[in-house]
C-alpha positions, 0 to 999 in steps of 0.5 A: 455626907456633903464631901460624898455628894461633892465627889458624886457631882463629879463623878456623874459630870466626868469631872477629870480632876477627881475621875482621873485622879491618880490612886494615893499611895501616901493617903493609903498610909493614913485611912483612919486620920483622913476619915476622922478629918473627913467625919469632923467636916461632915458632922455640922451638916447633920440632922438639918433635914427630914424626920427619917426613921427604920422605914426610910432605912429599910427604902435605901437597904432594898435599893442597895441590893437591888443595884448591886445584883444589877451590878454582879449581873451587867458589871460596874458601867451599867447604871453607875450613874444611877447609883451616884445620884442616888448617893448624893440626893436620897441617901445624902438626905437620908444621912442629914436627917433628923432621928427619933433613936440613936439606933436608926441614926447608926443604921442610916450611917451604916446603909449610907456606907454601903451605898458610897462603897457601891459607888466606889465599886463601881469607880474600880471596876471602871478603872478609875482607881483615884476616884474609888479610893476617894469614896472609900475613905468617905464611906470609912468615915461614914461607919466609925460616925456609926460607931460600927467597927466591923463595917469600918474593918470591911473598909480596911480589907477593900482598901487592901485588895484594891492596892494589891489588885492595881500593884501598889502594895506598900501599904496593904500589909498595915491595911490587912492587919488592921482590919483583921485585929478589928474583926478578931474576937467580934466578928463570926467565923465566915466573916472573919474568914474574908479578914483572915484571907486579905491578910494571907494575901498581903503576906504573900505580896510580902514575900512572906509565902509560909505565913500565908499558907498557914493564914489561907487554911485558917481562913478556909477552916473559918469560912467552912465552919460559918457555912456550918453554923449557918452563920448569916453575914452582915447585909453590907458583907453578903452583897460581895457573895458567900465567905466560901466563894470569896476565900477561894477566890483570894486564896487563888490570888494569893497562890498565883502570885506565889507561883503555884499555878495547879492550886490556883487553878483549882481555887478559881474553879472552887470560886467559880462554883461558888459565885454561880449557884443557882439565882445567885446571878453573879455573872461577872465575877463568875466569869472573871473567875473563869478567865483566871483560870484559864491563865493558870491553865495555861501557864501550865501549858494546858493550852485546850483546857485553857481554851475551853475555860475561857469559852465558858467566861466569854459566854458569861461575859456576854452583856457585861460592861466593865473595864476589868471584863474588857481587860481580861478579854483583851488578855485572853486574845493575847494568850490566843495569838500565841496559841495559834502559833502553836498550832491550837485548833480551837485558839482562831474560833475563840479569837473571832468570839472574842474580837466580837465581845470587844465591838460590842462592848466598846 
């Protein structure tokens, strides 16, 4: 955790050496080796702190759930410093503690990895992909030390998705395959579906559309089976929402890349419904799903329908502070400028609303 503490300190102080660091394609090829090195450097500092038990671990889990809920409602920029400060102080102290039972130590490392994941996710949502990657590497090292293969696979999965999101897919198929190979035979159907759909997306990016389509169908079947069986996801996976919503979202991204805009539109709509269940409060991802759905409608020439969908997205983006949200709103405005020239009546009014959002969320 000493490495995580130093990364967190640089994050809070906005030191450009880390926060402006570029995403590394070379590093993406060697996540396991990096994790082993990080583990070896950090192991010597463990066991020197206070006595830690299950109640201490439970308290950090409660804080993680609270921070994650706020992140989903208001975006990664809201509360970011608080999360990083909590990681480098309370969570770092927890992971360095003395434990009466090996199970408590593993649980402490697991929850520390989950908070590290959240810090990385917030950096990603701020567009700081090099910093995000560094958090994920450290979290992966913690899962390995906790001897939690499925949690390790979860980090490989997010690294694969992030590489595809920022159009650096060079090693994402290997990462997705590595994650899936760990999960198969160990994960329940719902959890497994999230690894399968990551693999499908990576196959699509690699130009292997037929294989991607087969994996999409497998992921959808697994997600439905997990829901039917009442599967409970591990806490570190459940923070991201339901398996069916996650599968729908990444199915849509895969189909979008394959230029199947009609089916991508339907999958984004399904994802938005899944993420916006009553009491779930996932404003950011629901809004992003609507924004992406509108893009698919526009790609099919359904301009007025796209405007209606973007209007829903803008409503949900209120109070969301996120680089991804800002980029989507900027993209919506570019589309609307074209729509106005084509005589779409509602485009001008919607553009004014989008411009007001940009001014309020600058």
